[in-house]
PyMOL Python script that loads the backbone (N, CA, C, O; Angstrom):
from pymol import cmd

cmd.read_pdbstr("""\
ATOM      1  N   MET A   1     -44.942  16.788  52.157  1.00  0.00           N
ATOM      2  CA  MET A   1     -43.728  16.014  52.324  1.00  0.00           C
ATOM      3  C   MET A   1     -44.097  14.636  52.859  1.00  0.00           C
ATOM      4  O   MET A   1     -44.892  14.508  53.790  1.00  0.00           O
ATOM      5  N   ASP A   2     -43.518  13.632  52.267  1.00  0.00           N
ATOM      6  CA  ASP A   2     -43.800  12.253  52.645  1.00  0.00           C
ATOM      7  C   ASP A   2     -42.819  11.823  53.731  1.00  0.00           C
ATOM      8  O   ASP A   2     -41.609  11.816  53.506  1.00  0.00           O
ATOM      9  N   ASN A   3     -43.328  11.467  54.901  1.00  0.00           N
ATOM     10  CA  ASN A   3     -42.478  11.088  56.022  1.00  0.00           C
ATOM     11  C   ASN A   3     -42.267   9.591  56.139  1.00  0.00           C
ATOM     12  O   ASN A   3     -41.600   9.132  57.066  1.00  0.00           O
ATOM     13  N   LYS A   4     -42.833   8.811  55.199  1.00  0.00           N
ATOM     14  CA  LYS A   4     -42.671   7.365  55.255  1.00  0.00           C
ATOM     15  C   LYS A   4     -41.243   6.976  54.899  1.00  0.00           C
ATOM     16  O   LYS A   4     -40.653   7.532  53.973  1.00  0.00           O
ATOM     17  N   ILE A   5     -40.696   6.028  55.633  1.00  0.00           N
ATOM     18  CA  ILE A   5     -39.365   5.504  55.336  1.00  0.00           C
ATOM     19  C   ILE A   5     -39.544   4.268  54.465  1.00  0.00           C
ATOM     20  O   ILE A   5     -40.222   3.318  54.856  1.00  0.00           O
ATOM     21  N   ARG A   6     -38.938   4.284  53.293  1.00  0.00           N
ATOM     22  CA  ARG A   6     -39.051   3.155  52.380  1.00  0.00           C
ATOM     23  C   ARG A   6     -38.113   2.048  52.842  1.00  0.00           C
ATOM     24  O   ARG A   6     -36.913   2.274  53.001  1.00  0.00           O
ATOM     25  N   LYS A   7     -38.654   0.853  53.057  1.00  0.00           N
ATOM     26  CA  LYS A   7     -37.869  -0.269  53.541  1.00  0.00           C
ATOM     27  C   LYS A   7     -37.111  -0.958  52.413  1.00  0.00           C
ATOM     28  O   LYS A   7     -36.036  -1.513  52.641  1.00  0.00           O
ATOM     29  N   GLU A   8     -37.654  -0.929  51.209  1.00  0.00           N
ATOM     30  CA  GLU A   8     -37.033  -1.580  50.065  1.00  0.00           C
ATOM     31  C   GLU A   8     -36.024  -0.640  49.410  1.00  0.00           C
ATOM     32  O   GLU A   8     -36.159   0.580  49.504  1.00  0.00           O
ATOM     33  N   PRO A   9     -35.013  -1.206  48.745  1.00  0.00           N
ATOM     34  CA  PRO A   9     -34.127  -0.341  47.964  1.00  0.00           C
ATOM     35  C   PRO A   9     -34.895   0.250  46.785  1.00  0.00           C
ATOM     36  O   PRO A   9     -35.962  -0.255  46.437  1.00  0.00           O
ATOM     37  N   PRO A  10     -34.382   1.293  46.174  1.00  0.00           N
ATOM     38  CA  PRO A  10     -35.095   1.917  45.052  1.00  0.00           C
ATOM     39  C   PRO A  10     -35.319   0.939  43.900  1.00  0.00           C
ATOM     40  O   PRO A  10     -34.513   0.039  43.661  1.00  0.00           O
ATOM     41  N   ILE A  11     -36.425   1.136  43.198  1.00  0.00           N
ATOM     42  CA  ILE A  11     -36.756   0.292  42.055  1.00  0.00           C
ATOM     43  C   ILE A  11     -35.922   0.722  40.861  1.00  0.00           C
ATOM     44  O   ILE A  11     -35.852   1.906  40.531  1.00  0.00           O
ATOM     45  N   ASP A  12     -35.292  -0.252  40.218  1.00  0.00           N
ATOM     46  CA  ASP A  12     -34.486   0.013  39.034  1.00  0.00           C
ATOM     47  C   ASP A  12     -35.333  -0.060  37.771  1.00  0.00           C
ATOM     48  O   ASP A  12     -35.211   0.789  36.888  1.00  0.00           O
ATOM     49  N   ARG A  13     -36.206  -1.088  37.682  1.00  0.00           N
ATOM     50  CA  ARG A  13     -37.061  -1.204  36.504  1.00  0.00           C
ATOM     51  C   ARG A  13     -38.243  -2.123  36.797  1.00  0.00           C
ATOM     52  O   ARG A  13     -38.192  -2.970  37.689  1.00  0.00           O
ATOM     53  N   VAL A  14     -39.310  -1.932  36.020  1.00  0.00           N
ATOM     54  CA  VAL A  14     -40.506  -2.770  36.100  1.00  0.00           C
ATOM     55  C   VAL A  14     -40.755  -3.314  34.710  1.00  0.00           C
ATOM     56  O   VAL A  14     -40.797  -2.560  33.737  1.00  0.00           O
ATOM     57  N   ARG A  15     -40.920  -4.634  34.615  1.00  0.00           N
ATOM     58  CA  ARG A  15     -41.199  -5.260  33.326  1.00  0.00           C
ATOM     59  C   ARG A  15     -42.555  -5.958  33.399  1.00  0.00           C
ATOM     60  O   ARG A  15     -42.860  -6.663  34.360  1.00  0.00           O
ATOM     61  N   PHE A  16     -43.349  -5.745  32.371  1.00  0.00           N
ATOM     62  CA  PHE A  16     -44.656  -6.385  32.272  1.00  0.00           C
ATOM     63  C   PHE A  16     -44.576  -7.480  31.223  1.00  0.00           C
ATOM     64  O   PHE A  16     -43.907  -7.319  30.202  1.00  0.00           O
ATOM     65  N   PHE A  17     -45.258  -8.598  31.471  1.00  0.00           N
ATOM     66  CA  PHE A  17     -45.265  -9.660  30.478  1.00  0.00           C
ATOM     67  C   PHE A  17     -46.600 -10.372  30.482  1.00  0.00           C
ATOM     68  O   PHE A  17     -47.321 -10.397  31.480  1.00  0.00           O
ATOM     69  N   ASN A  18     -46.904 -10.952  29.330  1.00  0.00           N
ATOM     70  CA  ASN A  18     -48.131 -11.701  29.146  1.00  0.00           C
ATOM     71  C   ASN A  18     -47.933 -13.070  29.794  1.00  0.00           C
ATOM     72  O   ASN A  18     -47.106 -13.856  29.332  1.00  0.00           O
ATOM     73  N   ALA A  19     -48.673 -13.360  30.847  1.00  0.00           N
ATOM     74  CA  ALA A  19     -48.470 -14.576  31.632  1.00  0.00           C
ATOM     75  C   ALA A  19     -48.757 -15.842  30.829  1.00  0.00           C
ATOM     76  O   ALA A  19     -48.048 -16.838  30.974  1.00  0.00           O
ATOM     77  N   ARG A  20     -49.776 -15.814  29.994  1.00  0.00           N
ATOM     78  CA  ARG A  20     -50.113 -17.015  29.214  1.00  0.00           C
ATOM     79  C   ARG A  20     -48.993 -17.345  28.238  1.00  0.00           C
ATOM     80  O   ARG A  20     -48.580 -18.500  28.134  1.00  0.00           O
ATOM     81  N   LEU A  21     -48.499 -16.339  27.522  1.00  0.00           N
ATOM     82  CA  LEU A  21     -47.426 -16.577  26.559  1.00  0.00           C
ATOM     83  C   LEU A  21     -46.137 -17.005  27.245  1.00  0.00           C
ATOM     84  O   LEU A  21     -45.422 -17.870  26.738  1.00  0.00           O
ATOM     85  N   ALA A  22     -45.835 -16.412  28.389  1.00  0.00           N
ATOM     86  CA  ALA A  22     -44.636 -16.794  29.135  1.00  0.00           C
ATOM     87  C   ALA A  22     -44.736 -18.228  29.622  1.00  0.00           C
ATOM     88  O   ALA A  22     -43.756 -18.972  29.575  1.00  0.00           O
ATOM     89  N   CYS A  23     -45.901 -18.617  30.085  1.00  0.00           N
ATOM     90  CA  CYS A  23     -46.101 -19.990  30.557  1.00  0.00           C
ATOM     91  C   CYS A  23     -45.933 -20.981  29.404  1.00  0.00           C
ATOM     92  O   CYS A  23     -45.308 -22.029  29.570  1.00  0.00           O
ATOM     93  N   GLU A  24     -46.483 -20.654  28.247  1.00  0.00           N
ATOM     94  CA  GLU A  24     -46.345 -21.529  27.084  1.00  0.00           C
ATOM     95  C   GLU A  24     -44.897 -21.614  26.617  1.00  0.00           C
ATOM     96  O   GLU A  24     -44.436 -22.682  26.215  1.00  0.00           O
ATOM     97  N   ALA A  25     -44.182 -20.501  26.668  1.00  0.00           N
ATOM     98  CA  ALA A  25     -42.805 -20.468  26.178  1.00  0.00           C
ATOM     99  C   ALA A  25     -41.823 -21.181  27.107  1.00  0.00           C
ATOM    100  O   ALA A  25     -40.901 -21.849  26.639  1.00  0.00           O
ATOM    101  N   PHE A  26     -42.015 -21.042  28.419  1.00  0.00           N
ATOM    102  CA  PHE A  26     -41.025 -21.556  29.358  1.00  0.00           C
ATOM    103  C   PHE A  26     -41.439 -22.815  30.096  1.00  0.00           C
ATOM    104  O   PHE A  26     -40.633 -23.384  30.832  1.00  0.00           O
ATOM    105  N   SER A  27     -42.656 -23.258  29.923  1.00  0.00           N
ATOM    106  CA  SER A  27     -43.128 -24.419  30.666  1.00  0.00           C
ATOM    107  C   SER A  27     -43.953 -25.314  29.739  1.00  0.00           C
ATOM    108  O   SER A  27     -45.171 -25.413  29.884  1.00  0.00           O
ATOM    109  N   ALA A  28     -43.294 -25.948  28.808  1.00  0.00           N
ATOM    110  CA  ALA A  28     -43.987 -26.737  27.792  1.00  0.00           C
ATOM    111  C   ALA A  28     -44.730 -27.925  28.390  1.00  0.00           C
ATOM    112  O   ALA A  28     -45.710 -28.381  27.801  1.00  0.00           O
ATOM    113  N   THR A  29     -44.300 -28.441  29.538  1.00  0.00           N
ATOM    114  CA  THR A  29     -44.962 -29.604  30.117  1.00  0.00           C
ATOM    115  C   THR A  29     -46.192 -29.232  30.924  1.00  0.00           C
ATOM    116  O   THR A  29     -47.067 -30.073  31.130  1.00  0.00           O
ATOM    117  N   ASN A  30     -46.279 -28.000  31.381  1.00  0.00           N
ATOM    118  CA  ASN A  30     -47.430 -27.562  32.173  1.00  0.00           C
ATOM    119  C   ASN A  30     -48.367 -26.723  31.317  1.00  0.00           C
ATOM    120  O   ASN A  30     -47.904 -25.868  30.562  1.00  0.00           O
ATOM    121  N   PRO A  31     -49.662 -26.944  31.415  1.00  0.00           N
ATOM    122  CA  PRO A  31     -50.592 -26.106  30.650  1.00  0.00           C
ATOM    123  C   PRO A  31     -50.625 -24.699  31.225  1.00  0.00           C
ATOM    124  O   PRO A  31     -50.329 -24.507  32.404  1.00  0.00           O
ATOM    125  N   PRO A  32     -50.983 -23.707  30.405  1.00  0.00           N
ATOM    126  CA  PRO A  32     -51.086 -22.339  30.922  1.00  0.00           C
ATOM    127  C   PRO A  32     -52.082 -22.266  32.070  1.00  0.00           C
ATOM    128  O   PRO A  32     -53.081 -22.986  32.085  1.00  0.00           O
ATOM    129  N   ARG A  33     -51.801 -21.387  33.036  1.00  0.00           N
ATOM    130  CA  ARG A  33     -52.680 -21.288  34.207  1.00  0.00           C
ATOM    131  C   ARG A  33     -53.998 -20.624  33.880  1.00  0.00           C
ATOM    132  O   ARG A  33     -54.980 -20.808  34.600  1.00  0.00           O
ATOM    133  N   VAL A  34     -54.039 -19.849  32.798  1.00  0.00           N
ATOM    134  CA  VAL A  34     -55.273 -19.208  32.361  1.00  0.00           C
ATOM    135  C   VAL A  34     -55.343 -19.283  30.843  1.00  0.00           C
ATOM    136  O   VAL A  34     -54.317 -19.393  30.171  1.00  0.00           O
ATOM    137  N   LYS A  35     -56.539 -19.222  30.313  1.00  0.00           N
ATOM    138  CA  LYS A  35     -56.694 -19.281  28.863  1.00  0.00           C
ATOM    139  C   LYS A  35     -56.685 -17.894  28.236  1.00  0.00           C
ATOM    140  O   LYS A  35     -56.228 -17.734  27.105  1.00  0.00           O
ATOM    141  N   GLU A  36     -57.179 -16.896  28.947  1.00  0.00           N
ATOM    142  CA  GLU A  36     -57.178 -15.544  28.385  1.00  0.00           C
ATOM    143  C   GLU A  36     -55.839 -14.870  28.674  1.00  0.00           C
ATOM    144  O   GLU A  36     -55.068 -15.334  29.514  1.00  0.00           O
ATOM    145  N   ASP A  37     -55.576 -13.788  27.980  1.00  0.00           N
ATOM    146  CA  ASP A  37     -54.330 -13.047  28.172  1.00  0.00           C
ATOM    147  C   ASP A  37     -54.407 -12.220  29.452  1.00  0.00           C
ATOM    148  O   ASP A  37     -55.318 -11.408  29.618  1.00  0.00           O
ATOM    149  N   VAL A  38     -53.463 -12.425  30.343  1.00  0.00           N
ATOM    150  CA  VAL A  38     -53.343 -11.607  31.552  1.00  0.00           C
ATOM    151  C   VAL A  38     -51.894 -11.141  31.664  1.00  0.00           C
ATOM    152  O   VAL A  38     -50.981 -11.771  31.130  1.00  0.00           O
ATOM    153  N   TRP A  39     -51.702 -10.035  32.364  1.00  0.00           N
ATOM    154  CA  TRP A  39     -50.386  -9.430  32.500  1.00  0.00           C
ATOM    155  C   TRP A  39     -49.909  -9.474  33.942  1.00  0.00           C
ATOM    156  O   TRP A  39     -50.659  -9.169  34.869  1.00  0.00           O
ATOM    157  N   ASP A  40     -48.649  -9.861  34.116  1.00  0.00           N
ATOM    158  CA  ASP A  40     -47.987  -9.879  35.410  1.00  0.00           C
ATOM    159  C   ASP A  40     -46.761  -8.975  35.327  1.00  0.00           C
ATOM    160  O   ASP A  40     -46.455  -8.440  34.261  1.00  0.00           O
ATOM    161  N   ALA A  41     -46.061  -8.803  36.446  1.00  0.00           N
ATOM    162  CA  ALA A  41     -44.922  -7.890  36.468  1.00  0.00           C
ATOM    163  C   ALA A  41     -43.744  -8.489  37.225  1.00  0.00           C
ATOM    164  O   ALA A  41     -43.911  -9.281  38.153  1.00  0.00           O
ATOM    165  N   VAL A  42     -42.556  -8.091  36.805  1.00  0.00           N
ATOM    166  CA  VAL A  42     -41.319  -8.384  37.526  1.00  0.00           C
ATOM    167  C   VAL A  42     -40.686  -7.044  37.852  1.00  0.00           C
ATOM    168  O   VAL A  42     -40.452  -6.223  36.965  1.00  0.00           O
ATOM    169  N   VAL A  43     -40.410  -6.826  39.140  1.00  0.00           N
ATOM    170  CA  VAL A  43     -39.797  -5.584  39.594  1.00  0.00           C
ATOM    171  C   VAL A  43     -38.341  -5.881  39.935  1.00  0.00           C
ATOM    172  O   VAL A  43     -38.052  -6.801  40.701  1.00  0.00           O
ATOM    173  N   THR A  44     -37.428  -5.102  39.366  1.00  0.00           N
ATOM    174  CA  THR A  44     -36.003  -5.229  39.647  1.00  0.00           C
ATOM    175  C   THR A  44     -35.589  -4.054  40.526  1.00  0.00           C
ATOM    176  O   THR A  44     -35.794  -2.894  40.168  1.00  0.00           O
ATOM    177  N   TYR A  45     -35.006  -4.367  41.677  1.00  0.00           N
ATOM    178  CA  TYR A  45     -34.550  -3.340  42.610  1.00  0.00           C
ATOM    179  C   TYR A  45     -33.097  -2.984  42.324  1.00  0.00           C
ATOM    180  O   TYR A  45     -32.405  -3.719  41.619  1.00  0.00           O
ATOM    181  N   SER A  46     -32.639  -1.879  42.859  1.00  0.00           N
ATOM    182  CA  SER A  46     -31.283  -1.397  42.585  1.00  0.00           C
ATOM    183  C   SER A  46     -30.203  -2.340  43.122  1.00  0.00           C
ATOM    184  O   SER A  46     -29.058  -2.287  42.673  1.00  0.00           O
ATOM    185  N   ASP A  47     -30.557  -3.195  44.073  1.00  0.00           N
ATOM    186  CA  ASP A  47     -29.579  -4.163  44.580  1.00  0.00           C
ATOM    187  C   ASP A  47     -29.503  -5.422  43.718  1.00  0.00           C
ATOM    188  O   ASP A  47     -28.782  -6.360  44.059  1.00  0.00           O
ATOM    189  N   GLY A  48     -30.246  -5.454  42.598  1.00  0.00           N
ATOM    190  CA  GLY A  48     -30.206  -6.575  41.668  1.00  0.00           C
ATOM    191  C   GLY A  48     -31.247  -7.640  41.910  1.00  0.00           C
ATOM    192  O   GLY A  48     -31.356  -8.579  41.122  1.00  0.00           O
ATOM    193  N   ARG A  49     -32.005  -7.526  42.963  1.00  0.00           N
ATOM    194  CA  ARG A  49     -33.026  -8.515  43.306  1.00  0.00           C
ATOM    195  C   ARG A  49     -34.253  -8.331  42.414  1.00  0.00           C
ATOM    196  O   ARG A  49     -34.660  -7.203  42.134  1.00  0.00           O
ATOM    197  N   ASN A  50     -34.838  -9.445  41.968  1.00  0.00           N
ATOM    198  CA  ASN A  50     -36.063  -9.435  41.176  1.00  0.00           C
ATOM    199  C   ASN A  50     -37.207 -10.014  41.993  1.00  0.00           C
ATOM    200  O   ASN A  50     -37.029 -10.998  42.710  1.00  0.00           O
ATOM    201  N   GLU A  51     -38.375  -9.406  41.885  1.00  0.00           N
ATOM    202  CA  GLU A  51     -39.566  -9.945  42.532  1.00  0.00           C
ATOM    203  C   GLU A  51     -40.681 -10.037  41.511  1.00  0.00           C
ATOM    204  O   GLU A  51     -40.934  -9.099  40.756  1.00  0.00           O
ATOM    205  N   TYR A  52     -41.343 -11.186  41.502  1.00  0.00           N
ATOM    206  CA  TYR A  52     -42.438 -11.452  40.576  1.00  0.00           C
ATOM    207  C   TYR A  52     -43.762 -11.146  41.274  1.00  0.00           C
ATOM    208  O   TYR A  52     -43.969 -11.534  42.424  1.00  0.00           O
ATOM    209  N   TYR A  53     -44.654 -10.451  40.576  1.00  0.00           N
ATOM    210  CA  TYR A  53     -45.975 -10.144  41.113  1.00  0.00           C
ATOM    211  C   TYR A  53     -47.027 -10.652  40.136  1.00  0.00           C
ATOM    212  O   TYR A  53     -47.096 -10.195  38.995  1.00  0.00           O
ATOM    213  N   ALA A  54     -47.840 -11.592  40.585  1.00  0.00           N
ATOM    214  CA  ALA A  54     -48.913 -12.153  39.760  1.00  0.00           C
ATOM    215  C   ALA A  54     -50.126 -11.240  39.879  1.00  0.00           C
ATOM    216  O   ALA A  54     -50.985 -11.443  40.737  1.00  0.00           O
ATOM    217  N   ILE A  55     -50.188 -10.244  39.023  1.00  0.00           N
ATOM    218  CA  ILE A  55     -51.270  -9.267  39.068  1.00  0.00           C
ATOM    219  C   ILE A  55     -52.512  -9.807  38.361  1.00  0.00           C
ATOM    220  O   ILE A  55     -53.625  -9.652  38.864  1.00  0.00           O
ATOM    221  N   GLY A  56     -52.333 -10.436  37.205  1.00  0.00           N
ATOM    222  CA  GLY A  56     -53.461 -11.004  36.472  1.00  0.00           C
ATOM    223  C   GLY A  56     -54.368  -9.950  35.859  1.00  0.00           C
ATOM    224  O   GLY A  56     -55.584 -10.134  35.795  1.00  0.00           O
ATOM    225  N   ALA A  57     -53.790  -8.859  35.413  1.00  0.00           N
ATOM    226  CA  ALA A  57     -54.568  -7.753  34.845  1.00  0.00           C
ATOM    227  C   ALA A  57     -54.825  -8.001  33.349  1.00  0.00           C
ATOM    228  O   ALA A  57     -54.063  -8.713  32.695  1.00  0.00           O
ATOM    229  N   PRO A  58     -55.898  -7.412  32.816  1.00  0.00           N
ATOM    230  CA  PRO A  58     -56.219  -7.628  31.403  1.00  0.00           C
ATOM    231  C   PRO A  58     -55.316  -6.865  30.431  1.00  0.00           C
ATOM    232  O   PRO A  58     -55.291  -7.186  29.243  1.00  0.00           O
ATOM    233  N   ASN A  59     -54.576  -5.860  30.911  1.00  0.00           N
ATOM    234  CA  ASN A  59     -53.652  -5.110  30.044  1.00  0.00           C
ATOM    235  C   ASN A  59     -52.534  -4.513  30.897  1.00  0.00           C
ATOM    236  O   ASN A  59     -52.572  -4.579  32.126  1.00  0.00           O
ATOM    237  N   LYS A  60     -51.531  -3.927  30.224  1.00  0.00           N
ATOM    238  CA  LYS A  60     -50.365  -3.385  30.929  1.00  0.00           C
ATOM    239  C   LYS A  60     -50.735  -2.232  31.855  1.00  0.00           C
ATOM    240  O   LYS A  60     -50.195  -2.115  32.955  1.00  0.00           O
ATOM    241  N   LYS A  61     -51.652  -1.385  31.410  1.00  0.00           N
ATOM    242  CA  LYS A  61     -52.041  -0.226  32.223  1.00  0.00           C
ATOM    243  C   LYS A  61     -52.670  -0.680  33.541  1.00  0.00           C
ATOM    244  O   LYS A  61     -52.353  -0.141  34.601  1.00  0.00           O
ATOM    245  N   GLU A  62     -53.552  -1.660  33.474  1.00  0.00           N
ATOM    246  CA  GLU A  62     -54.179  -2.184  34.694  1.00  0.00           C
ATOM    247  C   GLU A  62     -53.163  -2.913  35.565  1.00  0.00           C
ATOM    248  O   GLU A  62     -53.287  -2.924  36.790  1.00  0.00           O
ATOM    249  N   CYS A  63     -52.163  -3.520  34.940  1.00  0.00           N
ATOM    250  CA  CYS A  63     -51.107  -4.183  35.703  1.00  0.00           C
ATOM    251  C   CYS A  63     -50.323  -3.144  36.504  1.00  0.00           C
ATOM    252  O   CYS A  63     -50.022  -3.359  37.679  1.00  0.00           O
ATOM    253  N   ALA A  64     -49.994  -2.018  35.868  1.00  0.00           N
ATOM    254  CA  ALA A  64     -49.302  -0.931  36.576  1.00  0.00           C
ATOM    255  C   ALA A  64     -50.165  -0.396  37.706  1.00  0.00           C
ATOM    256  O   ALA A  64     -49.658  -0.112  38.791  1.00  0.00           O
ATOM    257  N   ASN A  65     -51.451  -0.256  37.469  1.00  0.00           N
ATOM    258  CA  ASN A  65     -52.355   0.210  38.530  1.00  0.00           C
ATOM    259  C   ASN A  65     -52.419  -0.797  39.673  1.00  0.00           C
ATOM    260  O   ASN A  65     -52.520  -0.404  40.836  1.00  0.00           O
ATOM    261  N   GLY A  66     -52.363  -2.087  39.361  1.00  0.00           N
ATOM    262  CA  GLY A  66     -52.347  -3.112  40.401  1.00  0.00           C
ATOM    263  C   GLY A  66     -51.102  -3.006  41.283  1.00  0.00           C
ATOM    264  O   GLY A  66     -51.179  -3.190  42.498  1.00  0.00           O
ATOM    265  N   LEU A  67     -49.950  -2.708  40.664  1.00  0.00           N
ATOM    266  CA  LEU A  67     -48.724  -2.512  41.446  1.00  0.00           C
ATOM    267  C   LEU A  67     -48.852  -1.291  42.350  1.00  0.00           C
ATOM    268  O   LEU A  67     -48.393  -1.305  43.492  1.00  0.00           O
ATOM    269  N   ARG A  68     -49.478  -0.235  41.834  1.00  0.00           N
ATOM    270  CA  ARG A  68     -49.673   0.968  42.651  1.00  0.00           C
ATOM    271  C   ARG A  68     -50.610   0.691  43.829  1.00  0.00           C
ATOM    272  O   ARG A  68     -50.360   1.142  44.946  1.00  0.00           O
ATOM    273  N   ARG A  69     -51.692  -0.055  43.572  1.00  0.00           N
ATOM    274  CA  ARG A  69     -52.641  -0.373  44.646  1.00  0.00           C
ATOM    275  C   ARG A  69     -51.990  -1.192  45.750  1.00  0.00           C
ATOM    276  O   ARG A  69     -52.335  -1.048  46.922  1.00  0.00           O
ATOM    277  N   LYS A  70     -51.048  -2.053  45.374  1.00  0.00           N
ATOM    278  CA  LYS A  70     -50.353  -2.863  46.368  1.00  0.00           C
ATOM    279  C   LYS A  70     -49.225  -2.101  47.061  1.00  0.00           C
ATOM    280  O   LYS A  70     -48.619  -2.614  48.002  1.00  0.00           O
ATOM    281  N   GLY A  71     -48.940  -0.877  46.603  1.00  0.00           N
ATOM    282  CA  GLY A  71     -47.889  -0.071  47.208  1.00  0.00           C
ATOM    283  C   GLY A  71     -46.498  -0.451  46.764  1.00  0.00           C
ATOM    284  O   GLY A  71     -45.523  -0.125  47.441  1.00  0.00           O
ATOM    285  N   ILE A  72     -46.386  -1.135  45.639  1.00  0.00           N
ATOM    286  CA  ILE A  72     -45.070  -1.569  45.133  1.00  0.00           C
ATOM    287  C   ILE A  72     -44.353  -0.397  44.474  1.00  0.00           C
ATOM    288  O   ILE A  72     -43.176  -0.152  44.741  1.00  0.00           O
ATOM    289  N   VAL A  73     -45.057   0.318  43.624  1.00  0.00           N
ATOM    290  CA  VAL A  73     -44.469   1.479  42.922  1.00  0.00           C
ATOM    291  C   VAL A  73     -45.219   2.727  43.278  1.00  0.00           C
ATOM    292  O   VAL A  73     -44.884   3.808  42.794  1.00  0.00           O
TER     293      VAL A  73
END
""", "prot")
cmd.dss("prot")
cmd.show_as("cartoon", "prot")
cmd.util.cbc("prot")
cmd.orient("prot")
């Protein structure tokens, strides 16, 4: 049994996205922060709040593992 009290509201959804493509699509005046493809995540909590996590993983699976290592999910 886990006795830890979770301080954050429950997670509603986790979205992974390619950081290079997102940077190119939404920030035409700024060059991409990296040249290779890396994955970051946006976590949406049940209260509607979104939090961005710059994981910089080479694929979605490693991005999910990065969130787990940080204790997010």
